[in-house]
Structures are given as C-alpha cells and as structure tokens.
C-alpha positions in Angstrom: 85.7 87.1 135.7 83.3 88.4 133.1 83.3 92.3 132.8 82.4 95.2 130.5 84.7 97.3 132.5 88.1 97.8 130.8 89.5 99.0 134.0 88.7 95.9 135.9 89.8 93.7 133.1 93.1 95.7 132.9 93.5 95.4 136.6 93.0 91.5 136.3 96.1 91.5 133.8 98.7 93.6 135.3 101.6 92.1 133.4 99.5 92.2 130.0 99.8 89.0 127.9 98.3 87.8 124.8 94.7 88.3 124.4 92.3 86.2 122.3 89.5 88.0 120.5 86.1 86.5 119.6 83.4 87.4 117.2 80.7 84.8 118.2 78.2 84.0 115.5 75.5 81.6 115.2 77.4 79.5 112.6 81.1 80.5 113.2 83.3 82.0 115.7 86.0 84.4 114.5 89.1 84.5 116.5 92.0 87.0 116.7 95.1 87.3 118.8 97.2 90.1 119.9 100.6 90.5 121.0 101.7 90.5 124.6 102.3 94.2 124.6 98.9 95.0 123.3 100.1 96.6 120.2 98.3 95.1 117.4 95.6 92.4 116.7 95.7 89.9 113.8 93.0 87.6 112.6 93.4 83.9 113.5 91.3 80.9 112.9 87.7 80.5 111.9 85.9 78.0 114.1 82.7 76.6 112.3 80.2 76.0 115.3 79.0 72.4 115.9 78.4 71.3 119.4 79.3 73.6 122.2 81.6 71.1 123.8 83.6 70.7 120.6 83.7 74.5 120.0 84.8 75.0 123.7 87.5 72.4 123.1 88.9 74.2 120.1 88.9 77.4 122.0 90.7 75.9 124.9 93.4 74.4 122.5 93.7 77.7 121.0 94.3 79.5 124.5 96.8 76.8 125.3 98.8 77.0 122.2 98.9 80.8 122.0 99.3 81.3 125.7 96.5 83.5 125.9 96.0 85.4 129.3 92.6 87.0 128.6 89.6 86.9 126.3 87.8 89.7 124.7 84.2 88.8 123.3 82.5 91.0 120.7 79.1 92.2 122.5 76.5 92.8 119.8 74.5 95.6 121.3 71.5 97.3 119.7 72.4 100.7 118.2 70.9 102.4 121.1 73.2 100.4 123.5 70.5 98.1 124.9 70.6 94.3 124.8 69.0 92.2 122.1 68.4 88.4 121.9 71.8 88.1 120.3 73.4 90.1 123.0 71.9 87.8 125.7 73.2 84.7 123.8 76.7 86.1 123.6 76.6 86.8 127.5 75.6 83.1 127.9 78.5 82.0 125.7 80.9 84.0 127.8 79.3 82.4 131.1 80.0 79.1 129.5 83.6 79.6 128.7 84.5 81.2 131.9 85.7 78.0 133.4 88.7 78.3 131.0 90.0 80.2 133.8 90.7 83.5 132.0 89.3 87.0 132.6 86.7 88.0 129.9 86.1 91.4 128.6 82.7 92.0 126.8 83.4 94.6 124.2 80.9 96.6 122.3 81.0 95.4 118.6 78.2 97.3 117.1 79.9 98.5 113.9 82.7 95.8 113.7 81.3 93.7 110.7 80.1 96.8 108.8 83.6 98.3 109.0 85.4 95.3 107.8 82.8 94.7 105.0 83.4 98.2 103.8 87.2 97.7 103.8 87.0 94.4 102.0 84.6 96.0 99.4 87.2 98.8 99.0 89.9 96.1 98.4 87.4 94.7 95.5 87.3 91.2 97.2 84.7 89.0 95.7 81.5 88.3 97.7 82.8 84.7 98.3 86.1 85.7 99.8 84.5 88.3 101.9 82.1 85.7 103.4 85.1 83.5 104.3 87.1 86.3 106.0 84.5 88.5 107.6 84.2 86.8 111.0 88.1 86.6 111.5 88.6 90.2 110.6 85.6 91.3 112.7 87.3 89.5 115.7 90.7 91.4 114.9 88.7 94.7 114.7 86.9 94.0 118.0 90.3 93.0 119.6 92.1 95.9 118.3 89.3 98.2 119.7 89.6 96.6 123.0 93.4 96.8 123.2 93.5 100.4 122.1 91.0 101.0 125.0 93.1 98.9 127.5 96.4 100.7 126.8 94.8 103.9 127.7 94.0 102.7 131.1 96.8 103.2 133.6 97.8 100.0 135.4 
C-alpha cells in the first residue's frame, strides 16, 4: 500500500511499530528511524546511491535489522502543492520499493531541507559537515512530522 493519507496509513499499522523515514535524493538516500511508540525520530544511515537493486538491498537490510513496520517517504512537492519531475521520481521510487511488503506513506517534505540547514547554520557547523549530515537530518525531520501527524489520528 502506498498512500498520502495518514488515516489509511495509521489503519494499516493498528499496533504502531518502528518506522523508517526516507529523504530520497538523486545522489543519496537519507534515512531515519522512530521508536515503536511513534514518539521521536532519529537520523540513521546515509545511503550513497548506486544501482537501484543495490540501494533497495540496503533498505531491505535496514528494514530487517531495525524491525521496521512501515516506511515514510518524503514527497518533494512544488510550493503550490503540485507535482514536479522530482515528485514523480519519488513516487516511482516508492512504487519500486513497495514489494518490501510494508505500508508506505508519502509525506510532504517541502521545507525539510531548509529547516535542517537553518538549524545547522545556527549551530555553526561548517559547510562540509552540513553537507554530510543534511540528508539524514532531513529524513529525521520528515519522519518526525509524519509521526506527529499519525499520533493525532485515532486508531
């Protein structure tokens, strides 16, 4: 199941469980994980993209080792809420990982990268350190927004 509807996603996971958050870029995939009770999200691994089959194998291994029950994928919409070529690419990515057998929630990520960039600048991180952390932190920001929205939905 792939959905943008948090109510449907919540219904697919009546007992909660760990979620894997993804910030899918052209060169990297930032990952984040949350606890089974959907309280907090934390940055996880950064996957440097190679061939899709290798990327998918790394995601499958992460799902297995972390016992993830669902996946939240950041959806890069245009500022007016419409799809862009990158949005379509992300939707295709979600379709291609659907056979991992977990429900997938596409979550609006329009301001995630800017928000974490601003925070890292405020923390006075160097440009190099920001570059190596931004995708993982963006995935965490996306996942935290999703779990905050999911907790608000009554099962």
